[in-house]
C-alpha positions as CSV (number, residue, x, y, z in Angstrom):
1,M,-26.1,-67.9,4.8
2,S,-25.3,-68.4,8.3
3,A,-23.4,-66.1,10.7
4,S,-20.2,-67.2,12.0
5,S,-18.5,-66.1,15.2
6,L,-16.0,-63.5,14.0
7,S,-12.6,-64.0,15.6
8,D,-11.6,-60.5,17.1
9,T,-8.4,-61.2,19.5
10,R,-6.0,-59.4,17.4
11,S,-8.4,-56.4,16.5
12,S,-9.2,-56.3,20.0
13,E,-6.0,-56.3,21.3
14,L,-4.8,-53.3,18.9
15,Y,-7.7,-51.3,19.6
16,R,-6.5,-51.5,23.2
17,R,-3.3,-50.2,22.5
18,A,-4.4,-47.5,19.9
19,L,-6.7,-46.3,22.7
20,H,-3.6,-45.0,24.4
21,V,-2.2,-43.3,21.8
22,L,-5.0,-42.3,19.2
23,P,-8.0,-40.3,20.3
24,G,-10.7,-42.8,20.4
25,G,-8.5,-45.5,18.9
26,V,-8.6,-44.4,15.2
27,N,-7.2,-41.8,13.2
28,S,-11.0,-40.6,11.6
29,P,-14.3,-41.1,13.9
30,V,-16.3,-43.4,11.4
31,R,-13.7,-46.0,11.7
32,A,-14.6,-46.5,14.9
33,M,-17.8,-48.4,14.3
34,R,-19.3,-46.9,17.5
35,A,-22.6,-46.1,15.5
36,I,-23.1,-49.9,14.9
37,G,-22.3,-50.7,18.3
38,R,-18.9,-52.4,18.0
39,D,-15.3,-51.8,18.4
40,P,-13.3,-51.4,15.1
41,I,-11.8,-54.0,13.0
42,F,-8.1,-53.6,12.0
43,I,-7.5,-54.5,8.5
44,E,-4.0,-56.5,7.6
45,R,-4.4,-56.7,3.8
46,A,-6.8,-56.8,0.8
47,S,-7.2,-57.5,-2.7
48,G,-9.6,-56.9,-5.2
49,A,-13.1,-56.5,-3.3
50,E,-12.1,-58.5,-0.4
51,L,-10.9,-57.3,3.0
52,T,-8.8,-59.4,5.5
53,D,-8.6,-58.6,9.0
54,V,-5.5,-58.9,11.6
55,D,-7.6,-62.2,12.6
56,G,-7.9,-63.7,9.4
57,N,-11.5,-62.9,8.9
58,V,-12.3,-62.1,4.7
59,Y,-15.0,-59.5,4.0
60,V,-16.5,-58.4,0.9
61,D,-15.7,-54.8,1.1
62,Y,-18.2,-52.0,0.1
63,V,-16.2,-49.1,1.9
64,C,-13.1,-49.2,-0.5
65,S,-11.4,-46.8,1.2
66,W,-14.7,-44.6,1.4
67,G,-14.7,-44.0,-2.4
68,P,-10.9,-44.0,-4.0
69,L,-11.1,-47.6,-4.8
70,I,-13.2,-47.6,-8.0
71,H,-11.1,-50.4,-9.0
72,G,-10.6,-52.4,-5.9
73,H,-7.6,-52.9,-3.7
74,A,-4.1,-53.5,-5.1
75,H,-4.7,-53.5,-8.6
76,P,-1.7,-54.8,-10.5
77,E,-1.8,-51.4,-12.9
78,I,-2.1,-49.1,-10.1
79,L,0.5,-50.7,-7.8
80,E,2.8,-50.9,-10.8
81,A,2.4,-47.1,-11.7
82,I,3.1,-46.1,-7.8
83,T,6.1,-48.7,-7.6
84,A,7.7,-47.0,-10.7
85,A,7.0,-43.5,-9.5
86,A,8.5,-44.6,-5.9
87,A,11.7,-46.0,-7.5
88,N,12.6,-42.4,-8.9
89,G,11.7,-40.5,-5.6
90,T,8.5,-40.2,-3.2
91,S,8.6,-36.5,-3.0
92,F,10.4,-33.3,-4.9
93,G,9.0,-30.3,-3.8
94,A,9.2,-29.3,-7.6
95,P,7.2,-29.7,-10.4
96,T,6.8,-33.3,-12.4
97,A,5.3,-34.3,-15.8
98,G,3.0,-36.5,-14.0
99,E,1.0,-33.4,-12.9
100,V,0.5,-32.1,-16.0
101,E,-0.4,-35.3,-17.7
102,L,-3.0,-35.9,-14.8
103,A,-4.2,-32.2,-15.0
104,E,-4.9,-33.0,-18.6
105,A,-6.7,-36.3,-18.0
106,V,-9.1,-34.6,-15.5
107,S,-9.7,-31.3,-17.8
108,A,-10.5,-33.9,-20.6
109,R,-12.8,-35.5,-18.6
110,M,-14.6,-32.9,-16.4
111,P,-16.6,-30.3,-18.5
112,A,-16.4,-27.8,-15.9
113,V,-12.6,-27.7,-15.3
114,D,-10.0,-26.3,-17.6
115,M,-7.5,-25.9,-15.2
116,L,-7.2,-26.9,-11.6
117,R,-4.7,-26.8,-8.3
118,M,-3.9,-30.1,-6.7
119,T,-3.9,-30.4,-2.9
120,S,-3.6,-33.3,-0.8
121,S,-7.3,-33.9,0.9
122,G,-10.7,-32.9,0.1
123,T,-10.8,-30.5,2.9
124,E,-7.9,-28.5,1.4
125,A,-9.4,-28.5,-2.0
126,S,-12.9,-27.1,-0.5
127,M,-11.3,-24.6,1.8
128,S,-9.1,-23.4,-1.2
129,A,-12.3,-23.5,-3.8
130,I,-14.4,-21.3,-1.1
131,R,-11.5,-18.6,-0.5
132,L,-11.4,-18.1,-4.4
133,A,-15.1,-17.9,-4.4
134,R,-14.8,-15.0,-1.9
135,A,-11.9,-13.4,-3.7
136,A,-13.8,-13.6,-7.1
137,T,-16.9,-12.2,-5.9
138,G,-16.1,-9.9,-2.9
139,R,-18.7,-11.4,-0.8
140,E,-18.2,-13.8,2.5
141,K,-21.5,-15.6,3.3
142,L,-21.8,-19.4,1.7
143,L,-24.8,-21.5,1.0
144,K,-24.3,-25.2,2.2
145,F,-27.2,-27.8,2.8
146,A,-27.8,-29.5,5.9
147,G,-26.2,-33.1,6.2
148,A,-23.7,-32.4,3.4
149,Y,-19.9,-32.6,4.3
150,H,-17.5,-30.9,2.8
151,G,-14.4,-31.5,4.8
152,H,-13.5,-30.7,8.5
153,V,-13.0,-26.7,7.6
154,D,-14.3,-24.6,10.1
155,G,-17.4,-22.6,8.5
156,L,-18.5,-25.9,6.8
157,L,-19.1,-28.2,9.9
158,A,-22.5,-26.5,10.7
159,A,-25.0,-29.1,9.9
160,A,-22.8,-31.4,8.3
161,G,-23.2,-35.0,7.6
162,S,-20.9,-37.8,7.5
163,G,-18.9,-38.3,10.4
164,L,-20.6,-35.6,12.3
165,A,-24.0,-37.1,11.9
166,T,-22.7,-40.7,12.7
167,Q,-21.5,-39.3,16.0
168,G,-24.5,-37.3,16.5
169,I,-22.6,-33.7,16.5
170,P,-24.8,-31.0,15.0
171,S,-21.6,-29.2,14.7
172,S,-18.0,-29.0,16.1
173,P,-16.4,-27.4,19.3
174,G,-13.9,-25.1,18.4
175,V,-15.6,-23.4,15.6
176,P,-15.5,-19.7,16.1
177,E,-19.1,-18.2,16.0
178,G,-17.8,-15.8,13.1
179,A,-16.7,-18.9,11.0
180,A,-20.1,-20.2,11.5
181,A,-22.0,-17.2,11.0
182,A,-20.8,-17.0,7.6
183,T,-22.4,-20.3,6.7
184,V,-26.1,-20.5,6.1
185,V,-27.5,-23.9,6.0
186,V,-31.0,-24.6,4.4
187,P,-32.6,-28.5,3.9
188,W,-31.4,-30.5,0.8
189,N,-33.9,-30.4,-2.2
190,D,-36.1,-27.4,-0.4
191,E,-36.4,-24.8,-3.5
192,E,-38.5,-22.4,-1.0
193,A,-35.5,-22.3,1.5
194,V,-33.2,-21.7,-1.0
195,K,-34.8,-18.7,-2.9
196,A,-35.2,-17.4,0.3
197,A,-31.7,-17.5,1.3
198,F,-30.7,-15.7,-1.8
199,A,-33.3,-13.2,-1.3
200,E,-31.9,-12.6,2.3
201,H,-28.0,-12.8,1.8
202,E,-25.4,-11.8,-0.6
203,L,-24.0,-14.9,-1.5
204,A,-20.3,-15.6,-2.5
205,A,-21.1,-19.5,-3.4
206,V,-23.4,-22.3,-3.2
207,L,-21.2,-25.4,-1.9
208,V,-23.3,-28.4,-3.0
209,E,-22.8,-32.1,-3.5
210,P,-24.9,-32.8,-6.6
211,Y,-25.4,-36.3,-5.5
212,P,-25.0,-36.2,-1.7
213,A,-23.5,-39.3,-0.2
214,N,-22.8,-37.8,3.3
215,M,-26.4,-38.2,4.6
216,G,-26.5,-41.5,2.8
217,L,-27.2,-41.3,-1.1
218,I,-30.4,-38.6,-1.6
219,P,-30.6,-37.8,-5.3
220,P,-31.7,-34.0,-6.1
221,A,-35.1,-33.8,-6.6
222,P,-36.1,-33.0,-10.6
223,G,-35.4,-29.4,-11.6
224,F,-33.3,-28.8,-7.9
225,L,-29.6,-28.4,-9.6
226,E,-31.1,-26.5,-12.5
227,L,-32.6,-24.1,-10.1
228,L,-29.2,-23.7,-8.1
229,R,-27.5,-22.8,-11.6
230,D,-30.4,-20.3,-12.4
231,L,-30.2,-18.7,-9.4
232,C,-26.3,-18.5,-9.2
233,T,-26.1,-16.8,-12.3
234,G,-29.0,-14.5,-11.7
235,Y,-27.5,-13.2,-8.4
236,E,-23.7,-13.5,-9.8
237,T,-22.9,-16.1,-6.9
238,L,-20.7,-19.2,-7.4
239,L,-22.0,-22.6,-7.9
240,V,-19.4,-24.7,-6.6
241,F,-19.7,-28.8,-7.1
242,D,-18.1,-30.8,-4.4
243,E,-17.2,-34.0,-6.5
244,V,-15.1,-35.7,-4.2
245,I,-17.5,-38.5,-4.0
246,T,-19.0,-38.3,-7.3
247,G,-16.2,-37.2,-9.5
248,F,-15.4,-40.1,-12.0
249,R,-17.4,-42.6,-10.2
250,V,-21.4,-41.7,-11.4
251,A,-20.1,-41.0,-14.9
252,P,-16.6,-40.0,-16.7
253,G,-16.9,-36.3,-16.1
254,G,-18.7,-36.6,-12.9
255,A,-22.2,-35.7,-11.8
256,Q,-21.9,-32.3,-14.0
257,E,-21.7,-34.6,-16.9
258,L,-24.5,-37.2,-15.7
259,T,-27.0,-34.1,-15.0
260,G,-25.7,-31.6,-17.7
261,V,-25.2,-28.8,-14.7
262,L,-22.2,-27.1,-14.9
263,P,-20.7,-25.3,-11.9
264,D,-18.4,-22.4,-11.7
265,L,-15.7,-24.5,-9.8
266,T,-15.5,-28.2,-9.0
267,V,-13.7,-29.6,-5.9
268,M,-12.5,-33.1,-6.7
269,G,-10.7,-36.2,-4.6
270,K,-10.8,-39.5,-3.7
271,I,-10.6,-41.5,-7.2
272,I,-8.4,-38.4,-8.4
273,G,-5.7,-40.0,-6.0
274,G,-6.2,-43.7,-6.8
275,G,-6.0,-44.5,-3.3
276,L,-3.1,-42.2,-2.3
277,P,-3.7,-38.7,-0.5
278,A,-4.7,-36.5,-3.5
279,A,-7.4,-34.0,-4.1
280,A,-7.9,-31.1,-6.5
281,F,-10.5,-28.0,-7.1
282,G,-10.7,-26.5,-10.7
283,G,-12.6,-24.3,-12.9
284,P,-12.5,-22.0,-15.8
285,I,-9.2,-20.3,-16.8
286,A,-10.3,-16.9,-15.7
287,L,-11.2,-18.1,-12.2
288,M,-8.2,-20.7,-11.7
289,E,-5.6,-17.7,-12.8
290,Q,-6.7,-15.8,-9.7
291,I,-4.8,-18.5,-7.9
292,A,-1.0,-17.8,-6.8
293,P,1.4,-17.4,-8.5
294,A,-0.8,-16.6,-11.4
295,G,-3.1,-14.3,-9.1
296,E,-3.3,-13.0,-5.7
297,V,-5.4,-15.7,-4.0
298,Y,-2.8,-17.7,-1.8
299,Q,-3.0,-21.4,-1.7
300,A,-0.2,-24.0,-1.2
301,G,0.8,-27.3,-0.3
302,T,4.4,-29.2,0.5
303,L,3.1,-32.3,-1.1
304,S,0.3,-31.1,-3.5
305,G,0.7,-33.0,-6.7
306,N,2.9,-35.9,-4.9
307,P,4.3,-38.0,-7.9
308,L,2.9,-41.1,-5.9
309,A,-0.3,-40.0,-5.9
310,V,-0.3,-38.4,-9.2
311,A,1.0,-41.8,-10.8
312,A,-1.9,-43.8,-8.9
313,G,-4.3,-41.0,-10.5
314,R,-3.1,-41.2,-13.5
315,A,-3.5,-45.1,-13.7
316,T,-6.9,-45.0,-12.2
317,L,-8.2,-42.7,-14.6
318,A,-6.7,-44.8,-17.8
319,L,-8.4,-47.8,-16.3
320,L,-11.9,-45.9,-16.5
321,D,-12.7,-46.6,-20.0
322,E,-16.4,-47.3,-21.4
323,Q,-16.3,-51.0,-20.4
324,A,-15.7,-50.2,-17.0
325,Y,-18.3,-47.6,-16.6
326,M,-20.6,-50.2,-18.0
327,S,-19.4,-52.9,-15.7
328,L,-19.7,-50.7,-12.7
329,S,-23.5,-49.7,-13.8
330,D,-24.4,-53.3,-13.8
331,T,-22.6,-54.2,-10.9
332,T,-24.5,-51.3,-8.8
333,R,-27.8,-52.1,-10.3
334,A,-27.3,-56.0,-9.5
335,L,-26.4,-55.0,-6.1
336,A,-29.2,-52.6,-5.4
337,D,-31.9,-54.6,-7.0
338,G,-30.7,-57.7,-4.9
339,L,-30.7,-55.7,-1.8
340,R,-34.3,-54.7,-2.4
341,E,-35.3,-58.2,-3.1
342,A,-33.5,-59.7,0.1
343,A,-35.3,-56.9,2.2
344,G,-38.8,-58.4,1.0
345,D,-41.7,-56.5,2.7
346,H,-39.7,-54.9,5.4
347,P,-39.6,-51.2,5.7
348,I,-36.5,-51.1,3.6
349,S,-35.5,-48.1,0.9
350,V,-32.5,-48.6,-1.1
351,T,-31.2,-45.6,-3.6
352,S,-28.5,-46.1,-6.1
353,T,-26.8,-44.4,-9.0
354,T,-23.4,-45.6,-10.7
355,G,-21.1,-46.6,-8.3
356,L,-23.1,-45.6,-5.1
357,V,-25.4,-47.4,-3.0
358,T,-27.4,-47.0,0.4
359,V,-29.9,-48.9,2.4
360,F,-32.2,-46.7,4.4
361,F,-33.9,-48.1,7.6
362,A,-37.3,-46.4,6.2
363,A,-40.2,-47.4,4.2
364,E,-39.8,-44.5,1.9
365,P,-36.5,-42.9,0.5
366,P,-35.4,-39.9,2.5
367,T,-35.4,-36.7,0.4
368,D,-33.2,-34.6,3.0
369,Y,-31.0,-34.7,6.1
370,A,-33.9,-35.1,8.5
371,S,-35.6,-37.7,6.9
372,A,-32.3,-39.7,6.7
373,A,-31.5,-39.1,10.3
374,A,-35.4,-40.2,11.3
375,C,-34.4,-43.6,9.7
376,D,-34.1,-46.6,12.2
377,L,-30.4,-46.5,13.1
378,D,-30.2,-48.9,15.8
379,T,-31.7,-51.7,13.4
380,Y,-29.1,-50.3,10.9
381,G,-26.1,-50.8,13.3
382,A,-27.4,-54.6,14.1
383,W,-27.9,-55.3,10.3
384,C,-24.7,-54.3,9.9
385,R,-23.0,-56.2,12.7
386,A,-25.0,-59.3,11.2
387,L,-23.3,-58.8,7.6
388,L,-19.7,-58.5,9.4
389,A,-20.6,-61.7,10.8
390,R,-21.2,-63.3,7.5
391,G,-18.5,-61.7,5.7
392,V,-19.5,-58.6,4.3
393,Y,-17.9,-55.2,5.3
394,P,-20.6,-52.4,4.9
395,P,-20.2,-48.7,5.7
396,A,-20.5,-48.6,9.5
397,S,-22.9,-45.6,9.4
398,Q,-26.6,-44.8,7.9
399,F,-25.2,-41.8,6.8
400,E,-22.5,-43.1,4.3
401,A,-22.9,-44.8,1.0
402,W,-21.5,-47.8,-0.3
403,F,-19.0,-48.0,-2.8
404,P,-19.2,-51.0,-5.1
405,S,-16.1,-51.1,-7.7
406,T,-15.3,-52.7,-10.8
407,A,-13.6,-55.8,-8.9
408,H,-16.6,-56.9,-7.7
409,T,-18.0,-59.8,-9.3
410,A,-21.1,-61.7,-9.6
411,D,-20.3,-64.1,-6.8
412,H,-19.4,-61.2,-4.5
413,I,-22.9,-59.8,-5.3
414,A,-24.8,-63.2,-4.7
415,R,-22.5,-63.5,-1.5
416,T,-23.7,-60.2,-0.3
417,V,-27.1,-60.4,-1.2
418,E,-27.3,-64.1,0.6
419,A,-26.0,-62.3,3.7
420,A,-28.1,-59.4,3.5
421,A,-31.4,-61.4,3.4
422,A,-30.2,-63.7,6.5
423,A,-29.2,-60.4,8.2
424,F,-32.6,-59.0,7.7
425,A,-34.3,-62.0,9.1
426,E,-32.3,-61.7,12.0
427,V,-32.6,-58.2,13.1
428,L,-36.2,-57.6,11.4
């Protein structure tokens, strides 16, 4: 597939205007596309697996709003559910039947979630789960893994992945030393470092992406999650799974179903809102009933359980039946295999699990954040620009995962693989 000259007149104009009223011209850093050496593309509309920008360029989309759109853009049944909910009012600040029904649907799917509290973002859910873990254990320190991103909570921005890694920021200015001091950071997949951290610190919780996707997709080493579970049980520390990305994506019950390792608390987001702002944290009743008003651990939110987001989440989960997961698995496999074939003998590694793919510009798949950061980031950026020129919209960062959806067809995969092969040939 030959490269085309992308028209970006309207995007450039909007970006110049945005720079005067939005920091960096965007509302979230990775949207700036600086990591791949270009200005952001402004989107006008989307349908299924395709985006159309304000200049009329069409792309096969593998960002899918960074994960929520597991059924692609503007799915008719999800739009119908949102429209019907909006007709009754957009927010009440009072309980609705939809909140109960969504909570029941989540509890039925996620093995370790009997009760949950909804929030408006994954950051809020992570923050609240940590507060609950500290209250339940009477301890303060938290263990996280280098390169893992759990939202922009002060204590979680130490050695975070995702946007911080993309921007080359090791941690964020403005974070108090005390907040960072309560977070212990160790390398992903490093059993000895984890054991040493447990021996040295009294930990309230271990917060972990069971399949990290914010340093690129780097699966756990065999036995690593089981080790975390055993250590947490032995030291009476809470194991908290951040399933904002993996929840309802890698399996109906998330990574905890896929691996059989059950956490004490689970953080959820993205898919649970069906493309609208929604997240949640949950766990066993005994823990969750420590949350106000049942208990004394305070958490609240004006728009938590928003009826539009709840409607979108319920419709999204209803569409995720056995056939949907079979289709998503087949699509993911075809995409990953196709990208490997397109790379040929070049030093490229592709990691994947159902619904997630990462292309690393390294001969061997990374096993932790340090090895992910050692990949050829400049060539990845050039490759992304070459893909965009050929009508494929990849994550604008080596540290983000690709998100195939049930809306991606065999034709989309074929177009992507053809574009990828041409892009590899151009930049390598």
